[in-house]
C-alpha positions in Angstrom: -50.6 3.1 -33.4 -52.1 -0.2 -34.6 -52.7 -0.8 -38.3 -54.9 -3.5 -39.9 -54.9 -4.5 -43.5 -58.3 -4.9 -45.1 -59.4 -6.1 -48.5 -60.9 -3.5 -50.8 -64.7 -3.5 -51.0 -64.6 -3.9 -54.8 -65.6 -7.3 -56.1 -62.2 -8.3 -57.4 -60.6 -7.3 -54.1 -56.9 -7.9 -54.7 -55.9 -4.5 -53.5 -55.6 -3.9 -49.8 -55.9 -0.7 -47.8 -54.5 0.3 -44.5 -56.7 1.3 -41.7 -55.1 3.2 -38.9 -56.6 2.5 -35.5 -56.1 5.5 -33.2 -58.0 7.3 -30.5 -60.1 10.0 -32.1 -59.4 13.5 -31.0 -62.0 15.7 -29.4 -63.2 18.9 -30.9 -62.6 21.8 -28.5 -65.7 23.7 -29.6 -68.3 20.9 -29.5 -66.8 18.2 -27.3 -67.6 15.6 -30.0 -65.2 13.1 -31.5 -63.3 14.6 -34.5 -62.8 12.6 -37.6 -60.1 13.6 -40.1 -62.3 13.3 -43.3 -65.8 12.4 -44.5 -64.8 8.7 -45.1 -63.6 8.2 -41.5 -66.8 9.8 -40.2 -69.0 7.7 -42.5 -67.2 4.5 -41.4 -67.9 5.5 -37.7 -71.5 6.1 -38.6 -71.8 2.7 -40.3 -70.1 1.0 -37.3 -72.6 2.6 -34.9 -75.5 1.6 -37.1 -74.3 -2.0 -37.0 -73.9 -1.9 -33.2 -77.4 -0.5 -32.9 -78.8 -3.3 -35.1 -77.0 -5.9 -33.1 -78.3 -4.5 -29.8 -81.8 -4.6 -31.3 -81.4 -8.2 -32.4 -80.3 -9.1 -28.9 -83.2 -7.3 -27.3 -81.1 -4.6 -25.9 -81.4 -0.8 -26.1 -78.7 1.3 -27.6 -78.1 5.0 -26.7 -76.4 5.7 -30.0 -78.7 7.6 -32.4 -76.3 9.1 -35.0 -77.9 9.5 -38.4 -75.6 11.7 -40.4 -72.1 13.3 -40.6 -71.2 16.9 -41.0 -68.1 19.1 -41.5 -67.3 21.1 -38.4 -66.8 24.8 -38.9 -64.7 25.2 -35.7 -62.2 22.4 -35.7 -60.1 23.0 -38.9 -61.9 20.8 -41.4 -62.8 18.0 -39.1 -66.0 15.9 -39.3 -68.5 14.8 -36.7 -71.5 12.5 -36.4 -74.9 13.8 -35.1 -78.3 12.5 -34.3 -79.9 15.7 -35.5 -81.8 15.6 -38.9 -80.4 17.7 -41.8 -81.0 21.4 -41.6 -83.1 22.6 -44.5 -83.3 26.2 -45.7 -86.7 27.9 -45.2 -88.7 28.6 -48.3 
């Protein structure tokens, strides 16, 4: 397992946090990458958004369309990313 130290996002930034780089596990029910918590899934979503913006700036197309994260009811508290809009309750 590789680990990288990154500076905190806060302005004063003297604290550092450890980011573990590991292969994401796959959810047996959905076949999607499983993230351990909301923060890890949100980081993946931001990373994909940046990659999509870079591809657009270079005149390339990106197949990644994820727009939100959600908690998976099947993989024991894991989180996933999806390209589907949020589900709203009917009125």
